[in-house]
N, C-alpha and C positions, 0 to 999 in steps of 0.2 A: 750175402752169405756163401761161405766156400764148402764143396761138395768132394771127399774123396771116397771113390767108388773102390767097395772091397776086392774087387779081382784086381786092382791096380796097386803099385807101392806109392807110398805116400809123394805126392808132388812137393819138390824143392824149389824154393825160390834161388833163382840163377846167381849165386854166390852170395846170398843174403844169410846170415848167421840166426835170422829168426826163420825158422825154416819155410813157415807158409805164412799166407795171409789170413790174418786172424778173423774170426767168423764176429761177423756183425749180429745186433738184435733182430728178432724176426721183422720184415718189414723195413730195416735199416741198412744202410750200404756205412760199412769202416770207411773211414779216412785212408787207412792203407790200401783197402780195394779200390777207393778213388784214384789214388796214387797209381794202382799198378793197370787200371782200365784204361786211365790216361795215357801212362805209359805204354802199352800196348797199341793203342791207336796210332799215337804220335810216332811209334816204332815202325809200323806200317808204312805211313805218310812219309816221314823223313827217310826212310829205305828209297821210297820210289824218286825220291826228290835229290838225285844225284847227279855228278858233272854231266851225264848224257843226257839228262833230264833236260837241263836249263841251255845243251848244245841244242837239242831236237826244237825244243820251244822257240829260240832264237831264230833256227834256220826255217821253220816252218813259218813263223811270221811274216819273215821278210819276204818266202816264197807265194805266201797266199795271201796275205794283208788279213784285213777284217774278218775273211770269210773262212780262215782258222778256226773263231769262235765255235763255227758248229762241229768239227771236228773234235774240239775239246769236250763239247756237251756230250755227243755220241761215246766217246772214250769212258766219260765220267758215268753215264748210264750202264754201260757193258762192265765196268770195273765193277760199279756196285754190284750188280748181279753176280758177278764171282764170288765177291768177298763175304756177301752175305751167306752164299751157300757154304764157303769155305770155312768162315768162322762158326756158321751155327753147327757143323758136323762135328769140327774140330772140338768145338768148345763144348756140345752137349756131349761126347762121347769121353771127352776127357783125353782121348789118344791124339798123338803127334799122325801128321800124314803119313810116314814111312811106317808107323805101327798100324793104320788103316790098311794100307796099302798090301801089309803082307797077311793081314785080315781077311782080306777080301782074296788075294791070290797068292799065296808065298814066292817071295824073291822080287815083287813089282815094288815094295818099298823100298828095299834095299837099292834098285835100280833108279830110284827117282831121288834118293839119298844121296847116290853117286853123282848123278847130273845134277844137283842141286850144290853139292859140294865145290864140284869142277867148276860150274859155271861162276860160282862165289868168289873163289880163288882168283879166279881172273880178272872179274869185275872189281875184286879188291885191291889189285894193282893199278887198276884204273881210277882207280877212288882215291887211293892213294897219292897219284899224279895231279888229280885234280885237287886235293889237299897243298899240294906243293903251287900249284899255279895260283891257286886261290890265294895264300901269304903272300907270293910274289906280287900280286896285283896290288896286294892290299898294304904291303910295307917293303915290298924292293927285295925282300930277302930271297937267296937263291932256291929255285925249286925243288933241289934235292934236300936241302935243309929243312924247306917246307913240309915235304913228305913226312921227314923222318919224324919231325914236330908233331904232323897230323895222326901218324901211327902211336907217337909216345902217348899222344892224351887218351886214344882210344883203348890203348891198353893199361893205361891207369887206370880207366873205369872200371876192368873186370880185376884190376888188382886190389881193388878198396875192400876194405872189410864187409861192406854192403853193399855188393856190386850189384845186386838185383835194383837196389833204392837209387844207387847212382846211375844206372842206364835209364831207368825211368825219367829222373830228374832232368839228366841232361840231354836226352832227345825232344824232351818238350822244351826247353830252354831255347836248343836249335833250331827248333821248327817256329817259336813265335816269334826268332830273330830274323829268320829268313821271312816270313810273312809280312813283318813290320817294316824291314829295310826295301822290299820289293814293292810294296803298300806306297811307301815315301818318292819313290822313283818313279812308279805309275803315275802319281798325281803331278810330280813334277815335268814329266815327259808330255801332259796334257794330252792323251789319246784321245781320237772320237770314237767316245762309250756309245751314242746314240747307233754308229755305224755298226759295232761290234755288237750290239745287242741285235739290231735288226737281223746281221749275219749268222746270229746264233740258231734264229728259226727259218729264216728264208737267205740260205747261203746264195753269193754268187757263183761259187764254183764247189764242187764235191771233191776231194780226193780221198779214195779208199784205202789206198797206199798208206799214206797218212795216218787215216784214222786206226788201221791196222798196226802202224808202227809204234803210236802213242798206247794203244791196248797193252801191246808186247812191252812195252818200255814201262807201263806202268804195275803191271800185275803178273809179269812173266818172271821165271825163276823164282830166288828164293824171296821173293818182295810179296810173292804171293801167300807165303805162310808166316812172313815175321811175325805181324802181330797176335796171328791165331795160336802160336806154340807161345808166345810170351805171356797168351793167357793161360794158357795150360799149366806152364810153369809158377804162375802166380796162382793156382790153385782155384781159380774163378773156372769153375765148370760143371757140368751137370744139367739137365733139363729144367732146374727151377733159375738157371741163371740164362736161359735163353733169350729171353728179351733182350737183355742187358747187354748179352754178346752182339747181338744181332744190330742194336742200336749203336754201338762202339765201332763195328766195322764201316757202317756208314758214314760213320762220323768223321771217320780215317780217312775214306776217301773223298769226302768233301773238301778236307783240310788238303790235302792233294791237289783238287780241282782248283780250290782257289791260290794256291802257290801258283799254278801252272798258270791260270786266267791273270793275275797280277802281273808276272812276268811277260806273257803275250802283251796287255796293256801297255807295260813299261816300252816295249821295243815297239809296239804299234804307232804308239805316239810320235817316236822318233822317224820312223818309215812314213808315215805321213805327214810329217812335216817336211819332207823332201829329201833328208839327208841319205846319202846312199851308201848302203853296209856291203862292206865286200873283204873277203879273206877268210882266216879259220876260224876266229874268233868274235863273230857277230854278235853276241852279248855284251861282252866288253865294251865295244866302239858303241854298242846302243845307249849304254849306261854313262860312258864317258859324253856323249853328244847329250844326253839329256842333263845331266848335272856335272859338268867339268869333271876335273881332278877328282873331286870329291866323289862323283858318280862312278868312276874307275875304282877307287877304296872301297867303294861301297858294293860294288861289283866281287872284287876280291873275297869280302867279308858274306857274300851270298855263297861263293863258290866255295869258299873253305869249310861253311859250315853245313853246305848240302855233301862236301865229301866227308869231314867226318864223322856225320851221322850217317852215312851210308857205309863206310868202314865198319862202324859200332853194328850197323842192322845187318850188313853181309856176314860178317863173323858170327855174332851170336846166330842167327837162323841156319848158317851151313853146319855149325857144331852140333846145334840142337838136332840136326839130321844124322848125325854121327855117334849120337850118344843114347843113352835108354835114362828111363825115371830111376833105374837102379845107380847110375853114376853120380857119385857122389859132386855136390856142387863144386868143393875146392878144383877137383880134377876137370870139371868142365871148364871152369874158368882158365885153368892153366893150358887147356886145350885151343881156347879162345886165342888167348894171347898166342901162343905158338902160330896159331894160323895168321893173326895181325904180323907176326914178326916176320914169318917167311913171304906173306905178300910185299912187305916191306924190303926186303932183302933183294926179291926178285926186281923190285922197283929200282933199288940201288945199282944194281947190276946193268939193267938196260938202260937207265937213264930216263925211260918215258913210259908209256902206257903202251903195250905192244897192240897193235892196231889189228893185226891179222887174226889174235889171238883173241880180240874183245869182239869181233867180227863173229868168230866160230862161238863164243860163248855166250853170243847174242841170238844166234841159231839155235845152240843148247837150250836156253831159254825157251824160246819157242817150241820145242820139244816135251819141255817138262810141264808145260800148262796142259794141252791134252791129256796127256797119261794120269798125271796127278789129279785133274779136275774130273778124269773118268772115274776114279777110285772113290771121289767124294759124291759123285751122284749114284753111283751105286749103292752106297752106303746109304742115302737120302732114301733111294728107292726100295731097296730090297734087304737092307741089315739093320731092321729095328732092335735087335738084339744089340748091337753095338751102341745104339743109341739110349739104352737101358730103358727099352719101353717108349720111348720117347715116340708121337705121331708126328710126323714130319711134316709140314705144311705144302699141301699140293702144289697150291700156286707158285711156292717157291722152288720145288722141283721142275716145275714145270720151263719156268723162265730160267732155270740153270740149264737145264736140257737143251733149251734153244740154244744158249750162249756155247754150251759144249761145243756145237758142230761149228761155230764160228771158231773156238779153239784149234779146231781139227785144221781150219783153213788155214789159220797163223803157223800152226806145224809144217803144213805143206809146203810152205812160204820159206820154213826156216830150213828144210831140208833142202830145197830148190836152192838157198844161199850157200850152204855147205858144198855141194854138188858144184855150184859155179864157182868156187873159191879153188877146188881142187881139179877141177878140168884143165 
């Protein structure tokens, strides 16, 4: 059941000609609502699973071995705590993060919007580069052409007559492809699953730096809000949808966790088998060791799928921060296309992802999380008016508040990173 609150303009599906999700009969969930929910949770998951996600997972698996399983588990639990609060507050209120920010303290919403858009743009250049590298590994095509094709496909999604429906379907398809292909390589590499499971609860070593890095990479910047904003654009909002919104957020994080764990197992099998992985692209080497030339092609497919889904997610979410409910769907799609085109042009001019800018953008993402999450928790505790009278679960608010402290630690590390760059 879809709700539009009287104090808001009607919510438009991003690019859809059928403006909003049709209402289902009481107690029923319409097929269009199910598709929108599935699209939202996969948009969040696939936005998190970008080229950087793959690189991080490979490097940490080689560095820590089976003990990396514990870091994955902890990061998933923290991610769930954050997304449960973000999705529920945004979904129940029907307001996007920048609207909530301005309602809590005028100007804060636009600050978050500016930071998200800046970080999203820089990471989109990296995502475009990742798409080029993926197609190069898969087909041998020049990376620049691969990046252009990746951007063109993402642009095609937002130029279609029903962009909202196309977006939902393609992110689901890409997510399923990544999980199935990575699962196959994980089986072929024959990892020590028992050892990984043991280390998940009784780790041989613990690296807090790795855990913090994983958390920042999975729910930092635009990724935090991708799925929740998609829910709002689909019209699935209001207190009556609170449980459905919350369960969707958990499923999205679990999908991300499954992908990371499968990738971890695929690489762990190679490392445990005695192979020595060195150089810049450890994941590609691991896949090639596990399944030969086919493995390298499959790695290219995964990297490309991760890149194109992240291009779509970054562009969609960044533009959602720069527009309002009054912005026409067609205008929003044009802005999203322009965002992708601009990213692709910079990629072509530079020929690669700008490493320094990526580091700065990563640090900015670390700042977005505590600022934006503080707004979410203020609304949860004190702004019942923005939640349409909804009584926010105290246990969820307490968990969110504890995690909020952790996000400030992440933010401090990000500031230290920026200071070190310019020292």
